[in-house]
Each structure stands twice: as structure tokens, then as C-alpha cells.
N, C-alpha and C positions, 0 to 999 in steps of 0.2 A: 390385102396387108387391114389388120388391126392397129390400129393406135391408140393406150390408154397414157393417163396423163394421170399424175398424181402429186401432192405438194411436199408429201413427205414420207423420208426412207420406210417408216413402216409400214404401210400404203402400196411401196414397189416392190421390198425384198419378198416378198412367199412369193408373186410369180418369177421376176428376176431367178430366183433358185430352179424355177420350171423350163427355164428359156436350155436351149443346146444349143450348146455354141455361139455365144452370143458375142457380136461386135459392141465393138464401142466406137463410137462415133461422137466427138467433141464440139460444140460449135458454140460462139457466146456465152460461157463459160459453164455449160451447160454440158451435160453428159448423156448421148441417147444411147441404148440397149436394143440392139436389132438380131432376130435369131425366131427358132421355131417351138412355139409350145402346142406339142398335142398335134404337132404334122402341121400348125395353123404359120404362117408370116406374123411375129407379132413386133410393132418396135415401141420401145416400156421408155420413159422420161418421168424423173423426179423432179420439179420442177421449181419448190421453194414454196409458200407462202405471197403471195398475194394476188393481183389481176395483171400487174405487167408481166414479171415470171412469167404467170400461166399465158398470158398469149406470148410472151416472146419464144416458146418452149412450143406452146401450140401452129404459132409460122412456120419454125425452123423442120418439126416435127413434120406439119405438110411438104413442106418444099422437099424437103432429101430423102421424105421412105414413101408420098403417095399414099396417102394412109383411104379407103375402100369405104374406114368408118374411124372417128375419134371419140373415147369414151372417158369419160373426167371422172376417175376412183377415189374414196375416197372416206371425210369422215365429217360430219354437220352439225350446226346447234339448232335443237327442237323453234319449231315459231308457232307452235300449236300443243296444246293444252291433249288432248290424243293422242298422240305420241311421245313415245319412252324409249331407254338407253337404247339400243340396237334395233330397234325401228329400221325402216330402210324406204328411202326417198327416191324414186328415178323423177327424170326433171320431161313434164312435159315441154315443159319451156320452164324458158329464165331472164331471169330479169339481172339489171344491177341498183340497187339500189342507196349508192353514191353518188351518184346522180341528181347534183342539184342545181338547174335554171329555174327555179320556179319561180324568180326574183323580176325574170322576161316570161313570166306567166304561158311558160313549157310545165305541161308535167312533168313530177317527179322520173327519174329514170330514165328522163328520153332521148335514148341513139340517134344523132345525125348521122344517117347514110349521104354516102354522092346523091342516089337518088330517092329514096324515102326518108323519113323520121320514125322511129317504133319504140314502145317499152320492152316491149316479148322477144324473147327471139326463140322461135320453134327449137323442138328437136326432132329427130326420123323416132315417128309411127313404130315402126317398123322395130324396130330397135330398144325401143321404149319396150314394147310388148317382150320381146321374147330378156330381154334383161329381165321384163316381170314374172316370165317362166321361172330365169334360171335362180330367180331367188325365194323360187317354192322350198318347203321342208328346212328352211334355215332357221326355223323354231326366231322369227319374227316375222311380225305383221309388213306390208307392202303398201307403200301406201305413193300411186303418181298423180305427181302436184306440179307447183311451180318453186321451184325455188329463188332463191335472192344469194347477191352477191358481194360480196362491198371489203375494199379496202380495213376493216375494221372487225377486229377478233368484239362480238358481241359478248356479252355479258349478263346486264340488267334487264331485271323485265321489264321495264320501262320500253327497251331498243325496240326489242324481240315484240313485245304487245302493235310496236309503230311501225315497223316493220309490215308481222301481218296484217296488222289493218289497210294499208297502203298499197299493198302489190299481192295479197291474197298470197302468199306464200305460205312453203309447208315449212322450210327450213332454210336454214340458212351459214353461208359460208364464203370463205377469200379468193377462189380463182374459178369454179364453173364458168357466172354469167361474162369470164373477159374469154375461156379459152369456145364457149358457142358463138360469142361475137366473133373471135375469126371464122371459125367453121361456118356459119352463116353469110362470111364475107367471100371466101372460098369454096363456098357452095359444096363444103363437105360433108356429109352427114353424121350427127355425134346425139349425146342425151348423155348424159351426168345421173350418178351413183353414190348415194347416200349410206351409209348408214349413220344413225344419230347417237352424238357423243357426249350431248351434255341436253336436260331436256328444259324443261320449266323449274324442274324441281330441283335440279343440279345442273348449276350454272354457274361454278363459279370457276376459276383458273386449275385450281387442284385437282373440279372433277371432272375435268376435259383432262387432268392428263394422269385421270385414277382410269380412267374408260375406254378412250385414246382406243385404245390397243384391242379391246375386248369387237370395239366397234371397225380396227380395219379390219379383222381377220373374219369378219361379216362381210363385207364387198371381198374380203381376196378369194373366197371359194366361189359368188358370184361370176364374180371374175375368170376361175378356171372353165365356169359350165359354159362361160359365156365362149368360148374360146375352145370350146368339145362341138357348142352347137354348130356357131357361123359354118 
């Protein structure tokens, strides 16, 4: 079973249209679609924006469908001058840039688990490498690196530069870190697949609206290949 979590409808619709005889399950105000795509069992969720929505959706998906792997797919903003609109980022790991207990002399982004403290959540590298293979020939540069998540829509260049400097991350978004956080706690392999919808030059809300469909189309094509390959 492959679990796929997206924030936005445009990121879900292209995959949902391929699902044979989808079944709908509702819980906590969320709609989960399950069925077969290319003969593979898939559970699909549009979780909505933000870390809490993503975390709730991820835990329910894991509890209900017992996925072998969870992919968080969607769009993101660039934190690197070398990444342009349409480029692909696949997570080597993820961080939550909006966790800040530096007043307590803790590193920014540090997560407290019952038995450990850490900043980075590692993605499953076998899954990462499969996704990278699926992203070839999409007309985009493919990059493997850190994804930074937070409940902030990042607009200003200075914000991007700060997150990039503090975390050495390639892109920023609002859900992947929460998905990774929950998967890590449940010991479920995961990876984050993001296409850049706004870069250092085009980083205003109106630019995001203009380019988000282009970016979403890239991730949908990659996910189709991943499902076929898995």
C-alpha cells in the first residue's frame, strides 16, 4: 500500500482520476480515497495547508490503511538561487523551521521525542532514489536535499535566506516536516517530493498562484511513474 498526502486539490486530482473504483473514508473532517492505480493499492489524501492538518492526516492514514510507504507530494518555494520554477526537490531529510526554543539554549528546529531530541528527520533513501529515477525526463533539474517546513507562507527573500542559512535546506513548504515527523514516530518509510512553484525571483503570492499548476503537474507525473515502478 502506497500512502500519498498532498495539501492542495490540484495536487490530488490528477492521481484520483486514475484510481479504479475508489472508496471514500471520512474521519476528522478529512476524506481519504483508496483503490488501485496501475494495479497497486493506493490511499490518497488532500490534507489541507499546514503542519497540524498534515500530522492529523498522516496519523489517520497510517492507522486506517497501514501503508508500506508514505509520500508527501506537492509544491514548494525555493531556498536556493540555483533552483528555479519547475525544478524538483526530493527530501534527504526534513526539518521544522518554525520550532524555536533558542531562548532555552536549544538549537532552532529541535524536536523532542520521548527518547531523543533531534532537528532532522531522515527520509527513506531507497524511496528517495526511486523517486529521483521517476523524475528523470520531466524537463526539470532533480535535486536531493533538505526540505524545511513551517506554518508560514514564506514570501520575502530575507526569510528564505535565513531558513537556508540556518538549516541548509533547498526548499520550504508547510506540510512535509509534519508528515515526516509522524512517519518517524510510527516507523513508516517516507519521502517528500516537491516541485518549485516560486523561486528567489518570483516569490510573491501572485507568482505562486500563476505557477502552482505547472509545479503540481510535474509531481503528478513523477508519482504516476513511482506507482507503476513500486
